[in-house]
Every structure is written in C-alpha cells, then in structure tokens.
C-alpha positions as CSV (number, residue, x, y, z in Angstrom):
1,M,127.5,109.1,132.7
2,E,129.1,105.9,131.6
3,A,127.4,103.6,129.1
4,S,127.6,100.7,131.5
5,S,125.4,102.6,134.1
6,V,122.5,103.0,131.6
7,P,119.9,100.3,131.8
8,L,120.1,98.0,128.9
9,D,116.3,98.3,128.2
10,L,116.8,102.0,127.4
11,L,119.4,101.1,124.8
12,R,117.2,98.5,123.1
13,G,114.0,100.5,123.1
14,P,110.5,99.1,123.3
15,A,109.8,95.6,121.8
16,A,106.6,96.8,120.2
17,P,104.9,100.2,119.6
18,A,103.0,101.4,122.7
19,A,99.7,101.1,120.8
20,A,100.2,97.4,120.2
21,R,101.3,96.2,123.7
22,G,98.5,94.4,125.4
23,S,95.9,95.6,122.9
24,T,93.0,93.7,121.5
25,P,92.5,93.4,117.8
26,E,89.7,95.9,118.0
27,Q,91.9,98.5,119.7
28,I,94.6,97.8,117.2
29,R,92.2,98.5,114.3
30,R,91.1,101.7,115.9
31,T,94.7,102.8,116.4
32,A,95.4,102.0,112.7
33,E,92.4,104.0,111.6
34,D,93.4,106.9,113.8
35,F,96.8,106.9,112.3
36,E,95.4,106.9,108.8
37,A,93.1,109.8,109.7
38,S,96.1,111.8,111.0
39,F,98.0,111.0,107.8
40,L,95.1,112.1,105.6
41,S,94.6,115.2,107.7
42,A,98.3,116.1,107.1
43,L,97.8,115.6,103.4
44,L,94.6,117.6,103.2
45,A,95.7,120.6,105.2
46,P,97.8,122.3,102.5
47,M,94.8,122.2,100.1
48,F,92.9,124.6,102.4
49,A,95.9,126.7,103.5
50,G,95.6,129.3,100.8
51,L,91.8,129.6,100.5
52,S,90.3,133.0,101.1
53,T,87.8,133.3,103.9
54,E,86.5,136.7,102.9
55,A,82.8,137.7,102.3
56,P,80.3,137.2,100.8
57,F,80.8,133.4,100.8
58,G,83.6,133.0,103.3
59,G,83.3,132.6,107.0
60,G,86.0,135.2,107.9
61,S,88.3,134.7,110.8
62,G,86.0,132.1,112.4
63,E,86.3,129.9,109.4
64,Q,90.0,130.2,109.4
65,A,90.2,129.4,113.1
66,F,88.2,126.2,112.7
67,R,89.6,125.1,109.4
68,G,91.8,122.5,111.1
69,F,88.8,120.9,112.8
70,M,87.1,120.7,109.4
71,V,90.1,119.1,107.8
72,E,90.4,116.6,110.6
73,A,86.7,115.7,110.3
74,M,87.1,115.2,106.5
75,A,90.1,112.9,107.1
76,K,88.2,110.8,109.7
77,Q,85.2,110.5,107.4
78,A,87.5,109.5,104.5
79,T,89.0,106.8,106.7
80,K,85.6,105.5,107.7
81,A,84.7,105.2,104.1
82,G,87.7,103.0,103.4
83,G,90.5,105.6,103.3
84,V,93.6,104.9,101.1
85,G,94.4,101.5,102.6
86,L,97.0,102.6,105.0
87,A,95.1,101.5,108.1
88,D,95.0,97.9,106.7
89,H,98.8,97.8,106.5
90,V,99.3,99.4,109.9
91,E,96.9,97.0,111.5
92,R,98.6,94.0,109.9
93,E,102.0,95.2,111.2
94,L,100.7,95.9,114.7
95,L,99.0,92.5,114.9
96,R,102.3,90.9,113.7
97,L,104.2,92.7,116.4
98,Q,101.7,91.7,119.0
99,G,101.8,88.1,117.9
100,L,98.1,88.0,117.0
101,S,98.4,87.5,113.3
C-alpha cells in the first residue's frame, strides 16, 4: 500500500482525545476523575498482591478473587475524597483541548 493512498486524517491522528470531543465540562470532570481512579488502582494493586488470604482472618480464594474489585473501590473513594490532584490536571488539559478553558 502506498503512503499516498492512506487518508491524511489517519496520519495526523485525532485532534483531541475521544473523551474530550463534544463533551460538557461535567463529562470532562467525570472522565478526569475516572482516569485518576484507574491510576490509583494501578498504584494500590501491588500493595495487596502478596497478602495472605488464609484462615482464620483471611477470606480464602473468594477474597483473592474479589481483591481487584476492592482495590478499585478504594481508588474511587480516594478520588472522591480529593485524590492526589491528578484529575485536576487532566481536567484542565481536556478543557484546553476542547477550547472550553
């Protein structure tokens, strides 16, 4: 396939992230908070990776199976409580890309 047959838009890529295109400021804030929660979840996951789930105080294989959900819930709650400030930076950049800042 020759380079000249490839549409130019594919070579440039999107003008703004998909989450920012046509979004309201509220949607952008929610997207930024979701991103921060995902980031925090990735940071928290290794803390729980080596924990024992054996009796008498562990939940066994059930606890191990649902640990990812617990870590995700903790990350979402941390973000709701103010997080680490990442959502603010992401929101500001998405608003700038959208032309809403």
